[in-house]
VEXDREN-2710 file (C-alpha; in Angstrom, 1 decimal):
% VEXDREN-2710
k/r/px/py/pz
1/MET/-28.1/-43.3/-223.9
2/ALA/-24.6/-42.1/-224.0
3/ALA/-23.4/-39.5/-221.5
4/HIS/-22.4/-36.2/-222.8
5/CYS/-19.8/-33.7/-221.2
6/CYS/-19.8/-30.4/-223.1
7/SER/-16.7/-28.8/-221.7
8/CYS/-14.0/-31.5/-221.8
9/SER/-11.4/-30.7/-224.4
10/PRO/-10.1/-33.6/-226.5
11/SER/-6.9/-31.8/-227.1
12/ALA/-6.0/-31.3/-223.5
13/PRO/-2.8/-33.0/-222.3
14/THR/-3.1/-36.6/-221.2
15/ALA/-2.2/-37.4/-217.6
16/ALA/-5.2/-39.7/-217.1
17/LYS/-8.3/-40.8/-219.0
18/LEU/-11.7/-40.0/-217.9
19/PHE/-14.6/-42.1/-218.9
20/CYS/-18.1/-40.8/-218.7
21/TYR/-20.7/-43.4/-219.0
22/SER/-24.2/-44.5/-218.2
23/ALA/-25.0/-47.8/-216.5
24/SER/-25.7/-49.2/-219.9
25/SER/-21.9/-49.0/-220.4
26/GLN/-22.0/-46.6/-223.3
27/LEU/-18.9/-44.6/-223.1
28/LEU/-17.4/-41.1/-224.1
29/ASN/-13.7/-40.9/-223.6
30/HIS/-12.3/-37.7/-222.4
31/GLN/-8.7/-36.7/-222.2
32/ILE/-8.1/-34.6/-219.1
33/SER/-5.0/-32.9/-217.7
34/SER/-5.5/-34.0/-214.1
35/SER/-7.7/-36.1/-211.9
36/SER/-9.4/-32.9/-210.7
37/TYR/-11.2/-31.5/-213.8
38/ALA/-14.0/-28.9/-213.8
39/LEU/-17.2/-30.2/-215.4
40/PRO/-20.4/-28.2/-215.8
41/CYS/-22.1/-30.5/-213.3
42/GLY/-19.5/-30.0/-210.6
43/ARG/-15.9/-30.7/-209.6
44/ILE/-14.5/-34.1/-210.3
45/ARG/-12.7/-35.8/-207.4
46/PRO/-11.4/-39.4/-207.7
47/LEU/-11.9/-41.3/-204.4
48/GLU/-8.8/-43.1/-203.2
49/ARG/-9.6/-46.8/-203.2
50/SER/-8.2/-49.9/-204.6
51/SER/-7.4/-49.8/-208.4
52/CYS/-10.7/-51.3/-209.3
53/GLU/-12.6/-48.6/-207.3
54/ARG/-11.0/-45.3/-208.2
55/LEU/-14.4/-43.7/-209.0
56/ALA/-14.8/-40.1/-209.6
57/PHE/-18.0/-38.3/-208.9
58/CYS/-19.6/-35.1/-209.9
59/LEU/-18.7/-33.3/-206.8
60/ALA/-19.2/-30.0/-205.2
61/GLU/-17.2/-29.7/-202.0
62/GLY/-18.3/-28.0/-198.9
63/ARG/-21.5/-28.3/-196.9
64/SER/-22.9/-25.0/-198.1
65/SER/-22.8/-26.1/-201.7
66/LYS/-26.2/-26.6/-203.5
67/LEU/-24.7/-29.4/-205.7
68/GLY/-26.6/-28.1/-208.7
69/PHE/-26.3/-29.7/-212.1
70/SER/-26.4/-28.0/-215.5
71/ASN/-25.7/-31.1/-217.4
72/PRO/-28.2/-33.7/-216.1
73/SER/-27.2/-36.3/-218.9
74/LEU/-23.9/-37.2/-217.1
75/THR/-24.5/-40.3/-215.2
76/ALA/-21.3/-41.3/-213.7
77/VAL/-17.5/-40.6/-214.1
78/ARG/-14.7/-43.0/-213.6
79/CYS/-11.0/-42.1/-213.5
80/GLU/-8.3/-44.7/-214.2
81/VAL/-4.8/-43.2/-214.1
82/GLY/-2.7/-44.8/-216.7
83/VAL/-5.4/-47.0/-218.0
84/SER/-6.4/-46.9/-221.6
85/GLU/-9.8/-48.5/-221.3
86/PRO/-12.4/-48.5/-218.5
87/VAL/-12.9/-51.5/-216.2
88/LEU/-16.7/-51.8/-216.3
89/GLY/-17.0/-55.3/-214.7
90/ASP/-15.3/-58.6/-214.3
91/SER/-12.8/-59.5/-217.1
92/GLN/-14.6/-62.9/-217.5
93/GLU/-18.2/-63.8/-217.7
94/SER/-19.7/-63.5/-214.2
95/LEU/-21.5/-66.3/-212.5
96/ARG/-24.9/-65.5/-211.4
97/GLU/-24.6/-63.9/-208.0
98/GLY/-26.8/-65.1/-205.3
99/LEU/-28.7/-62.7/-202.9
100/SER/-29.5/-63.7/-199.4
101/ILE/-31.7/-61.7/-197.1
102/PHE/-30.7/-61.7/-193.5
103/GLY/-31.5/-59.7/-190.4
104/GLN/-35.1/-60.6/-191.0
105/LYS/-37.3/-62.4/-188.5
106/SER/-38.9/-65.8/-189.4
107/PRO/-42.3/-65.8/-190.8
108/ARG/-45.0/-66.0/-188.2
109/ASN/-47.0/-69.2/-187.8
110/ALA/-50.7/-69.4/-188.6
111/SER/-51.8/-68.7/-185.0
112/GLN/-49.6/-65.7/-184.8
113/GLU/-50.8/-64.3/-188.1
114/GLU/-54.5/-64.8/-187.0
115/ASP/-53.9/-63.3/-183.7
116/GLU/-51.9/-60.2/-184.9
117/GLY/-54.0/-59.8/-188.0
118/PHE/-57.3/-59.6/-186.0
119/ASN/-58.5/-56.1/-186.5
120/PRO/-62.3/-55.7/-186.0
121/MET/-61.6/-51.9/-186.8
122/GLY/-60.7/-52.9/-190.3
123/GLY/-62.5/-50.7/-192.7
124/TRP/-63.0/-47.7/-190.3
125/MET/-61.3/-44.3/-190.5
126/GLY/-57.5/-44.5/-190.9
127/GLU/-57.8/-48.0/-192.5
128/ALA/-59.9/-48.5/-195.7
129/ASP/-61.3/-45.0/-196.2
130/SER/-58.2/-42.9/-196.0
131/TRP/-55.1/-42.1/-197.9
132/ARG/-52.2/-44.0/-196.4
133/GLU/-48.6/-43.1/-196.9
134/GLU/-46.4/-46.2/-197.5
135/CYS/-43.4/-45.1/-195.4
136/GLY/-40.7/-42.7/-194.2
137/VAL/-36.9/-43.1/-194.4
138/VAL/-34.0/-41.9/-192.3
139/GLY/-30.1/-42.1/-193.0
140/ILE/-27.3/-40.9/-190.5
141/PHE/-23.6/-41.1/-191.1
142/GLY/-20.8/-40.0/-188.7
143/ASP/-22.4/-40.0/-185.3
144/GLU/-21.5/-42.5/-182.6
145/GLU/-25.2/-42.4/-181.4
146/ALA/-26.5/-43.1/-184.9
147/SER/-29.1/-45.6/-183.8
148/LYS/-30.6/-43.4/-181.1
149/LEU/-30.8/-40.4/-183.4
150/CYS/-32.3/-42.7/-186.2
151/TYR/-34.9/-43.8/-183.5
152/LEU/-35.8/-40.2/-182.8
153/ALA/-36.1/-39.2/-186.4
154/LEU/-38.3/-42.3/-187.0
155/HIS/-40.5/-41.1/-184.2
156/ALA/-40.9/-37.6/-185.9
157/LEU/-41.9/-39.5/-189.1
158/GLN/-44.3/-41.9/-187.3
159/HIS/-47.3/-40.2/-189.1
160/ARG/-46.0/-41.7/-192.4
161/GLY/-46.2/-45.3/-191.3
162/GLN/-47.4/-47.0/-188.1
163/GLU/-47.5/-50.6/-189.0
164/GLY/-43.7/-51.4/-188.6
165/ALA/-40.3/-50.0/-188.0
166/GLY/-36.7/-51.0/-188.4
167/ILE/-33.1/-49.6/-188.0
168/VAL/-29.9/-51.0/-189.5
169/THR/-26.4/-49.8/-188.3
170/SER/-22.9/-50.3/-189.4
171/ASP/-19.8/-50.0/-187.3
172/GLY/-17.5/-49.9/-190.4
173/GLY/-16.9/-53.7/-190.4
174/SER/-20.3/-55.3/-189.7
175/MET/-24.0/-54.4/-189.9
176/LYS/-26.7/-55.1/-187.4
177/ALA/-30.5/-55.0/-187.9
178/ILE/-33.6/-54.8/-185.8
179/THR/-37.1/-54.7/-187.3
180/GLY/-40.6/-55.2/-185.9
181/VAL/-44.3/-54.7/-186.1
182/GLY/-45.9/-51.7/-184.4
183/LEU/-45.0/-48.1/-183.5
184/VAL/-41.4/-47.1/-183.3
185/SER/-41.8/-46.9/-179.4
186/GLU/-43.0/-50.4/-179.4
187/VAL/-40.3/-51.9/-181.6
188/PHE/-37.4/-50.3/-179.8
189/ASN/-36.2/-49.9/-176.3
190/GLN/-33.0/-48.8/-174.6
191/GLU/-31.7/-52.3/-174.6
192/LYS/-32.3/-52.9/-178.3
193/LEU/-30.8/-49.5/-179.3
194/GLY/-27.7/-50.5/-177.2
195/LYS/-27.3/-53.5/-179.6
196/LEU/-27.2/-51.4/-182.7
197/ALA/-23.7/-50.2/-182.5
198/GLY/-22.0/-48.0/-185.2
199/SER/-21.7/-44.4/-186.4
200/SER/-23.9/-44.9/-189.4
201/ALA/-27.6/-46.0/-189.6
202/ILE/-30.7/-46.1/-191.7
203/GLY/-34.3/-46.5/-190.6
204/HIS/-37.8/-47.1/-191.9
205/VAL/-41.4/-46.7/-190.8
206/ARG/-44.2/-48.2/-192.9
207/TYR/-47.9/-49.1/-193.4
208/ALA/-48.7/-52.6/-194.3
209/THR/-50.5/-53.3/-197.5
210/ALA/-53.7/-55.4/-197.0
211/GLY/-53.1/-59.2/-197.4
212/GLU/-49.3/-59.0/-196.8
213/SER/-47.3/-60.2/-193.9
214/ALA/-46.4/-57.0/-192.0
215/LEU/-43.4/-58.6/-190.2
216/ARG/-41.8/-60.0/-193.3
217/ASN/-42.1/-56.8/-195.3
218/VAL/-40.8/-54.5/-192.6
219/GLN/-37.8/-52.5/-193.7
220/PRO/-34.9/-51.8/-193.9
221/PHE/-34.0/-54.9/-195.9
222/VAL/-30.4/-56.2/-195.4
223/ALA/-28.8/-58.4/-198.0
224/GLY/-25.6/-60.1/-198.4
225/TYR/-23.9/-60.7/-201.8
226/ARG/-20.4/-61.8/-202.8
227/PHE/-18.9/-58.2/-202.5
228/GLY/-20.3/-57.4/-199.0
229/SER/-23.5/-56.4/-197.5
230/VAL/-26.2/-53.7/-198.2
231/ALA/-29.2/-52.4/-196.5
232/VAL/-32.0/-50.4/-198.1
233/ALA/-35.1/-48.4/-196.9
234/HIS/-37.5/-47.2/-199.6
235/ASN/-40.5/-44.7/-199.8
236/GLY/-42.3/-45.0/-203.1
237/ASN/-43.6/-47.6/-205.4
238/LEU/-42.0/-49.2/-208.5
239/VAL/-44.5/-49.4/-211.3
240/ASN/-42.5/-51.9/-213.3
241/TYR/-42.0/-54.1/-210.1
242/LYS/-43.9/-57.2/-211.4
243/GLU/-41.9/-57.1/-214.6
244/LEU/-38.5/-56.9/-212.9
245/ARG/-39.3/-59.6/-210.5
246/ALA/-40.5/-61.9/-213.2
247/ARG/-37.4/-61.4/-215.1
248/LEU/-35.1/-61.9/-212.0
249/GLU/-37.1/-65.0/-211.0
250/GLU/-36.7/-66.4/-214.5
251/ASN/-32.9/-66.0/-214.0
252/GLY/-32.9/-67.8/-210.7
253/SER/-33.5/-65.2/-208.0
254/ILE/-35.4/-66.2/-205.0
255/PHE/-37.5/-63.6/-203.2
256/ASN/-38.1/-63.6/-199.5
257/THR/-40.8/-60.8/-199.4
258/SER/-43.7/-59.4/-201.4
259/SER/-42.1/-55.8/-201.2
260/ASP/-41.0/-54.0/-204.5
261/THR/-37.9/-52.9/-202.5
262/GLU/-36.3/-56.4/-202.6
263/VAL/-36.1/-56.1/-206.4
264/VAL/-33.6/-53.3/-206.0
265/LEU/-31.4/-55.6/-203.8
266/HIS/-31.6/-58.3/-206.5
267/LEU/-30.7/-55.9/-209.3
268/ILE/-27.6/-54.7/-207.3
269/ALA/-26.5/-58.2/-206.6
270/THR/-26.8/-59.5/-210.1
271/SER/-25.2/-56.4/-211.8
272/LYS/-21.9/-57.0/-213.5
273/ALA/-20.8/-53.4/-212.9
274/ARG/-18.1/-52.6/-210.3
275/PRO/-17.8/-51.2/-207.7
276/PHE/-20.9/-50.8/-205.5
277/ILE/-21.9/-47.3/-206.7
278/SER/-21.8/-48.6/-210.3
279/ARG/-24.0/-51.4/-209.4
280/LEU/-26.5/-49.2/-207.7
281/VAL/-26.5/-46.8/-210.7
282/HIS/-27.1/-49.8/-212.9
283/ALA/-30.0/-51.0/-210.7
284/CYS/-31.7/-47.5/-210.5
285/GLU/-31.5/-47.1/-214.3
286/GLN/-33.9/-50.1/-214.5
287/LEU/-36.5/-48.7/-212.1
288/GLU/-39.7/-46.9/-213.1
289/GLY/-42.0/-45.2/-210.8
290/ALA/-41.4/-43.4/-207.4
291/TYR/-38.4/-44.0/-205.1
292/SER/-36.7/-42.1/-202.5
293/LEU/-34.0/-44.6/-201.2
294/VAL/-31.4/-44.7/-198.5
295/PHE/-28.6/-47.4/-198.8
296/LEU/-26.1/-48.4/-196.1
297/THR/-23.0/-50.5/-196.6
298/GLU/-20.3/-51.2/-194.2
299/ASP/-18.6/-47.9/-195.2
300/LYS/-21.1/-45.8/-197.1
301/LEU/-24.4/-44.0/-196.8
302/VAL/-26.2/-43.4/-200.1
303/ALA/-29.3/-41.5/-201.0
304/VAL/-31.1/-41.9/-204.2
305/ARG/-34.2/-40.1/-205.7
306/ASP/-36.2/-41.0/-208.9
307/PRO/-35.8/-38.6/-211.8
308/TYR/-39.2/-37.2/-211.1
309/GLY/-38.9/-36.5/-207.5
310/PHE/-42.3/-37.9/-206.6
311/ARG/-41.5/-38.5/-203.0
312/PRO/-39.7/-36.0/-200.6
313/LEU/-36.0/-36.6/-199.5
314/VAL/-34.0/-34.0/-197.8
315/MET/-30.6/-33.7/-196.2
316/GLY/-29.1/-31.8/-193.4
317/TRP/-26.0/-31.5/-191.0
318/ARG/-25.6/-31.8/-187.3
319/LYS/-23.2/-29.5/-185.5
320/ASN/-20.7/-32.3/-185.2
321/GLY/-20.6/-32.9/-188.9
322/ALA/-22.9/-35.9/-189.1
323/LEU/-24.9/-36.1/-192.3
324/VAL/-28.7/-36.8/-192.1
325/PHE/-31.2/-37.8/-194.8
326/ALA/-34.9/-37.9/-194.0
327/SER/-38.3/-37.9/-195.7
328/GLU/-39.3/-34.6/-193.9
329/THR/-37.6/-31.6/-192.3
330/CYS/-39.6/-32.4/-189.1
331/ALA/-37.2/-35.3/-188.6
332/LEU/-34.1/-32.9/-189.0
333/ASP/-35.6/-30.5/-186.5
334/LEU/-36.0/-33.0/-183.7
335/ILE/-32.4/-34.3/-183.9
336/GLU/-31.1/-30.7/-184.2
337/ALA/-29.8/-31.2/-187.8
338/GLU/-29.7/-28.0/-190.0
339/PHE/-31.5/-28.4/-193.3
340/GLU/-29.2/-28.1/-196.3
341/ARG/-31.4/-28.9/-199.3
342/GLU/-33.5/-31.5/-201.0
343/VAL/-31.8/-34.5/-202.7
344/ASN/-32.3/-33.5/-206.4
345/PRO/-34.6/-35.6/-208.6
346/GLY/-32.3/-38.2/-210.4
347/GLU/-29.4/-37.6/-207.9
348/VAL/-27.2/-40.0/-206.0
349/VAL/-25.5/-38.6/-202.9
350/VAL/-22.7/-40.7/-201.4
351/MET/-21.2/-40.1/-197.9
352/ASP/-18.2/-42.1/-196.7
353/LYS/-14.9/-41.4/-194.8
354/ASP/-13.6/-39.3/-197.8
355/GLY/-16.5/-36.9/-197.6
356/ILE/-19.7/-36.3/-199.5
357/SER/-20.0/-36.7/-203.3
358/SER/-22.8/-36.5/-205.8
359/LEU/-23.7/-37.8/-209.3
360/CYS/-26.6/-37.7/-211.7
361/VAL/-28.1/-41.1/-212.1
362/MET/-30.3/-40.5/-215.2
363/HIS/-31.7/-37.8/-217.4
364/ARG/-33.8/-35.5/-215.3
365/ARG/-37.4/-35.2/-216.2
366/GLN/-39.7/-32.2/-215.2
367/ARG/-40.2/-32.8/-211.5
368/LYS/-43.7/-34.3/-210.5
369/ALA/-43.7/-33.9/-206.7
370/CYS/-46.8/-35.3/-205.0
371/ILE/-49.2/-32.6/-204.1
372/PHE/-50.9/-34.8/-201.5
373/GLU/-47.8/-34.3/-199.4
374/HIS/-49.0/-30.7/-198.9
375/ILE/-52.7/-31.7/-198.6
376/TYR/-52.4/-34.7/-196.2
377/PHE/-49.2/-36.7/-195.7
378/ALA/-46.6/-34.3/-194.4
379/LEU/-46.6/-32.6/-190.9
380/PRO/-47.6/-28.9/-191.0
381/ASN/-44.2/-28.0/-189.4
382/SER/-42.4/-29.6/-192.4
383/VAL/-41.0/-27.8/-195.5
384/VAL/-41.6/-30.2/-198.4
385/PHE/-40.6/-29.5/-201.9
386/GLY/-39.4/-26.1/-200.9
387/ARG/-42.9/-25.0/-199.5
388/SER/-44.2/-24.7/-196.0
389/VAL/-46.9/-27.4/-195.5
390/TYR/-48.6/-25.1/-193.0
391/GLU/-48.8/-22.2/-195.4
392/SER/-50.2/-24.5/-198.2
393/ARG/-53.0/-25.8/-196.0
394/TYR/-53.9/-22.5/-194.6
395/ARG/-54.2/-20.9/-198.0
396/ILE/-56.3/-23.8/-199.3
397/GLY/-58.7/-23.3/-196.5
398/GLN/-58.9/-19.6/-197.5
399/ILE/-59.6/-20.6/-201.1
400/LEU/-62.4/-23.0/-200.0
401/ALA/-64.0/-20.0/-198.2
402/GLU/-63.7/-17.8/-201.3
403/GLU/-65.0/-20.6/-203.7
404/SER/-67.7/-22.2/-201.5
405/PRO/-69.1/-19.7/-198.9
406/VAL/-72.0/-20.7/-196.7
407/ASP/-74.0/-19.2/-193.8
408/CYS/-72.7/-20.8/-190.7
409/ASP/-72.1/-20.4/-187.0
410/VAL/-68.8/-22.4/-186.5
411/VAL/-66.0/-23.9/-188.4
412/ILE/-64.4/-27.3/-187.2
413/ALA/-61.9/-29.6/-188.5
414/VAL/-61.6/-33.3/-189.0
415/PRO/-58.4/-33.8/-186.9
416/ASP/-55.5/-33.8/-187.5
417/SER/-54.9/-33.2/-191.2
418/GLY/-57.9/-30.9/-191.7
419/MET/-57.0/-28.6/-188.9
420/VAL/-54.9/-26.0/-190.6
421/ALA/-57.1/-25.7/-193.7
422/ALA/-60.1/-25.1/-191.2
423/LEU/-58.2/-22.2/-189.6
424/GLY/-57.7/-20.7/-193.0
425/TYR/-61.3/-21.2/-193.9
426/ALA/-62.5/-19.7/-190.5
427/ALA/-60.2/-16.6/-190.9
428/LYS/-61.4/-15.8/-194.4
429/ALA/-65.0/-16.4/-193.6
430/GLY/-64.9/-14.4/-190.4
431/VAL/-66.5/-17.3/-188.5
432/PRO/-65.2/-18.7/-185.2
433/PHE/-63.0/-21.8/-185.3
434/GLN/-63.7/-24.3/-182.5
435/GLN/-62.7/-27.9/-181.8
436/GLY/-65.9/-29.7/-182.5
437/LEU/-64.3/-33.0/-182.8
438/ILE/-61.6/-34.4/-180.3
439/ARG/-59.3/-37.1/-181.6
440/SER/-58.2/-39.9/-179.3
441/HIS/-54.5/-40.6/-179.7
442/TYR/-54.7/-43.8/-177.7
443/VAL/-56.6/-46.1/-179.9
444/GLY/-54.3/-49.0/-180.8
445/ARG/-54.2/-51.1/-184.0
446/THR/-56.8/-53.5/-182.8
447/PHE/-59.8/-53.1/-180.5
448/ILE/-62.3/-55.6/-179.1
449/GLU/-65.9/-54.5/-179.9
450/PRO/-68.7/-55.6/-177.5
451/SER/-71.2/-58.3/-178.6
452/GLN/-73.9/-55.7/-179.0
453/LYS/-72.8/-53.8/-182.0
454/ILE/-72.2/-50.0/-181.6
455/ARG/-73.0/-48.1/-184.7
456/ASP/-70.0/-46.3/-186.4
457/PHE/-67.9/-48.0/-183.6
458/GLY/-64.5/-47.2/-185.2
459/VAL/-65.2/-43.6/-185.8
460/LYS/-66.6/-43.1/-182.3
461/LEU/-63.5/-44.6/-180.8
462/LYS/-61.2/-42.2/-182.7
463/LEU/-63.5/-39.0/-182.8
464/ALA/-65.5/-37.7/-180.0
465/PRO/-68.0/-34.7/-180.7
466/VAL/-68.1/-31.7/-178.4
467/HIS/-71.8/-31.2/-177.9
468/HIS/-71.4/-27.7/-176.5
469/VAL/-69.8/-26.6/-179.7
470/LEU/-72.1/-28.4/-182.1
471/LYS/-75.7/-28.3/-180.5
472/GLY/-77.9/-25.9/-182.4
473/LYS/-75.3/-24.7/-184.8
474/ARG/-74.8/-24.6/-188.5
475/VAL/-71.4/-26.3/-188.8
476/VAL/-68.8/-26.2/-191.5
477/VAL/-66.6/-29.3/-191.2
478/VAL/-63.3/-29.1/-193.1
479/ASP/-61.6/-32.4/-194.0
480/ASP/-58.5/-33.1/-196.2
481/SER/-60.2/-35.5/-198.7
482/ILE/-62.9/-38.0/-199.4
483/VAL/-61.8/-41.4/-200.5
484/ARG/-64.7/-44.0/-200.4
485/GLY/-67.0/-41.7/-198.5
486/THR/-67.8/-44.2/-195.7
487/THR/-66.0/-42.3/-193.1
488/SER/-67.4/-38.9/-194.2
489/SER/-70.9/-40.1/-193.9
490/LYS/-70.1/-41.5/-190.4
491/ILE/-68.7/-38.1/-189.4
492/VAL/-71.7/-36.2/-190.7
493/ARG/-74.0/-38.6/-188.8
494/LEU/-71.9/-38.2/-185.6
495/ILE/-72.1/-34.3/-185.8
496/LYS/-75.8/-34.3/-186.4
497/GLN/-76.3/-36.7/-183.5
498/ALA/-74.5/-34.1/-181.3
499/GLY/-77.2/-31.5/-182.1
500/ALA/-76.0/-29.7/-185.2
501/THR/-78.7/-28.2/-187.2
502/GLU/-76.7/-28.2/-190.5
503/VAL/-73.6/-29.8/-191.6
504/HIS/-71.6/-28.4/-194.5
505/MET/-68.6/-30.5/-195.7
506/ARG/-65.6/-28.6/-197.2
507/ILE/-63.0/-30.7/-198.7
508/ALA/-59.3/-29.3/-198.9
509/SER/-58.6/-31.2/-202.1
510/PRO/-60.1/-31.7/-205.5
511/PRO/-62.4/-34.7/-206.1
512/ILE/-60.2/-37.9/-206.1
513/THR/-61.0/-39.8/-209.3
514/GLY/-57.9/-42.1/-209.7
515/SER/-55.6/-44.3/-207.7
516/CYS/-52.0/-43.3/-207.0
517/TYR/-49.3/-45.7/-208.1
518/TYR/-46.4/-43.7/-206.7
519/GLY/-46.1/-45.0/-203.1
520/VAL/-49.5/-44.5/-201.6
521/ASP/-51.8/-47.3/-200.7
522/THR/-55.2/-46.3/-202.3
523/PRO/-58.4/-48.2/-203.5
524/ARG/-59.1/-49.1/-207.0
525/LYS/-60.5/-46.2/-208.9
526/GLU/-64.0/-48.0/-209.1
527/GLU/-64.2/-47.7/-205.3
528/LEU/-63.5/-44.0/-205.1
529/LEU/-66.6/-42.0/-204.4
530/SER/-65.8/-39.1/-206.8
531/TYR/-65.1/-41.5/-209.5
532/ARG/-68.6/-43.1/-209.3
533/LEU/-70.6/-40.1/-208.2
534/ASN/-70.8/-36.3/-209.0
535/VAL/-70.6/-33.7/-206.2
536/GLU/-74.4/-33.7/-205.6
537/GLU/-74.6/-37.4/-205.6
538/SER/-71.7/-37.6/-203.3
539/ARG/-73.5/-35.0/-201.0
540/GLU/-76.5/-37.2/-200.8
541/PHE/-74.3/-40.3/-200.1
542/ILE/-72.6/-38.8/-197.0
543/GLY/-75.7/-37.0/-195.8
544/ALA/-74.4/-33.4/-195.7
545/ASP/-76.5/-30.3/-196.2
546/SER/-73.8/-29.1/-198.6
547/LEU/-70.5/-30.4/-200.1
548/ALA/-67.7/-28.5/-201.9
549/PHE/-64.2/-29.5/-203.0
550/LEU/-61.2/-27.4/-203.7
551/PRO/-61.2/-26.7/-207.5
552/LEU/-58.3/-28.2/-209.2
553/GLU/-57.8/-25.0/-211.2
554/ARG/-57.4/-23.0/-207.9
555/LEU/-55.0/-25.5/-206.5
556/ARG/-52.8/-25.1/-209.6
557/SER/-53.2/-21.4/-209.3
558/MET/-52.0/-21.4/-205.7
559/LEU/-48.8/-23.3/-206.9
560/GLY/-48.2/-20.7/-209.5
561/GLU/-45.3/-21.3/-212.0
562/GLU/-44.5/-24.5/-210.0
563/ALA/-47.9/-26.1/-210.8
564/PRO/-46.5/-28.2/-213.7
565/THR/-43.9/-29.6/-211.4
566/PHE/-46.4/-31.3/-209.1
567/CYS/-48.1/-34.6/-209.8
568/ASP/-52.0/-34.3/-209.5
569/ALA/-52.8/-37.5/-211.3
570/CYS/-55.3/-38.7/-208.7
571/PHE/-57.3/-35.6/-209.5
572/SER/-56.7/-35.2/-213.3
573/GLY/-55.8/-38.6/-214.5
574/GLN/-52.5/-37.3/-216.0
575/TYR/-50.0/-40.0/-214.9
576/PRO/-46.3/-39.0/-215.5
577/VAL/-45.1/-42.7/-215.4
578/LEU/-47.4/-45.6/-216.7
579/ALA/-46.8/-49.3/-215.8
580/ARG/-47.0/-52.0/-218.4
581/PRO/-50.7/-52.6/-219.3
582/ALA/-49.9/-56.2/-220.3
583/GLU/-49.6/-59.1/-218.0
584/VAL/-46.0/-60.0/-217.3
585/GLN/-45.1/-63.8/-216.6
586/GLY/-48.4/-64.4/-214.9
587/TYR/-48.2/-61.4/-212.6
588/PRO/-50.9/-58.7/-212.9
589/SER/-49.8/-55.3/-214.0
590/PRO/-49.8/-52.8/-211.1
591/LEU/-52.3/-50.8/-213.3
592/SER/-54.3/-53.8/-214.6
593/ALA/-58.1/-53.9/-214.4
594/GLU/-57.8/-55.8/-211.0
595/ASN/-55.8/-53.0/-209.4
596/GLY/-56.9/-49.9/-211.5
597/SER/-57.0/-49.5/-215.2
598/ALA/-54.2/-48.2/-217.1
599/ILE/-56.1/-48.2/-220.4
600/GLU/-57.7/-44.7/-219.8
601/CYS/-54.5/-43.1/-218.4
602/LYS/-52.5/-40.9/-220.7
603/PRO/-49.0/-39.5/-220.1
604/VAL/-48.8/-35.8/-219.4
605/GLY/-49.1/-33.9/-222.5
606/ALA/-50.6/-36.8/-224.5
607/ALA/-53.5/-36.0/-226.8
END
């Protein structure tokens, strides 16, 4: 679709020619009087580069600017002084460009896989019966201690991924990468951070998807192609990944991982657009689904967010002028970066030695921010999508008390994500809140169980009941969600074994009836308790004396006028973006019957 610029005057004197174009190379020529021309989406400033890289961005100068856009259809702007036609790519047919992944460790051998993959706690709480956020990302530009700041920011985002971590840095001429399996503190130490020299860095924490090699898929990925090197870290999920990968492989691309993120690097490498930002725009216009991305080249830090804004991505500034991108504001707080704003849906923000610039990648849709960030994923001290996570959860707890009151003696939470909602419930109900379950923070990723099986072994390792709080009491237990229901049944049993006379479960989300395809590792919908059973049947399954969920209409009422800008597809079945239902080149569709049916899913607003 062609770009439009409503305020350019074709009768203006010609000192240079400005080309507004989408990555599909459709053009609108605009005569402008200078290389700094006011457009509705911001101020145009060409970057001083070589003649083939004089690129102009929709720019709003100054740290305090909100970089707002009133014309979201403008995708990119290029200024060529004295040139009558734009240079969109090579003058001759490009050879297929190869892409090589480097900075990645060699695949583990079978014995290593077997040893590191051993997890007798698989299937217990935090694994099979819980929502799992795929990852968190960080980007830093303009600080000589970029690697250490990135390390600290990743530590603040550790809750978003605990299976692997990585950091890539650039010193302006070369890039260095260290990735590994485990927590941030396990992957990095002083010696390793000392090897990551440079004033810019990106970092990533992730969860491993079942069946994949955790090590091979740990990000950031670093790739070399004929015009340089690029690293990327990704939070989200591309619903057209299989289709894109099949097409790329058909054209000769060789993939080194099973991650959808690698597709982005191949699209950049095989693009015929020039320079790098144009390649990146061309790649992003082919992506469908959820993506909050940070890119690092030898001289640039780039942040990109999908047009729906499914996943959070914020930016802030340190006092020394260093720019920071992160998945949550809690990461900014730890490294003393002042929150500036969110990266807008559909926006590309570029930082280099010439300063910060911004452009609109694609037509912006109605925002569809993931509501589960406020229910479960984000830390309570973060501000996500412009709302305090703590306030959201506290209010949800109050709504639960209003909608589903019950005679009780004490209110407890399933730590940690149910804690704030439980406080809200207790305050509204006028019942004491106490810590009836104590969470162990020292349980590793694997644990050896004794030969004599212990019932509910995994839950008992992680949660210890406080008998003094529970014995002889009618207990309300507040949890964030129920996925398969197996963990909830174990928790109810644990509390009753501690002497509780009644256990009433209150769930701080509506019933989950559909899988998420936008960056969360969730079971097939047929495995979801609330898809298979109604509320009363679910109550019987988990063994509680009563069970109540947050009504979807009350959740939307809490969000007010912003309710339509949040994605609640896992509750409502209204998916903003659908994957291809057909099989593509032998690859199952991400929404095929094997992974969750797309047939019954309807786009928002469909009949």
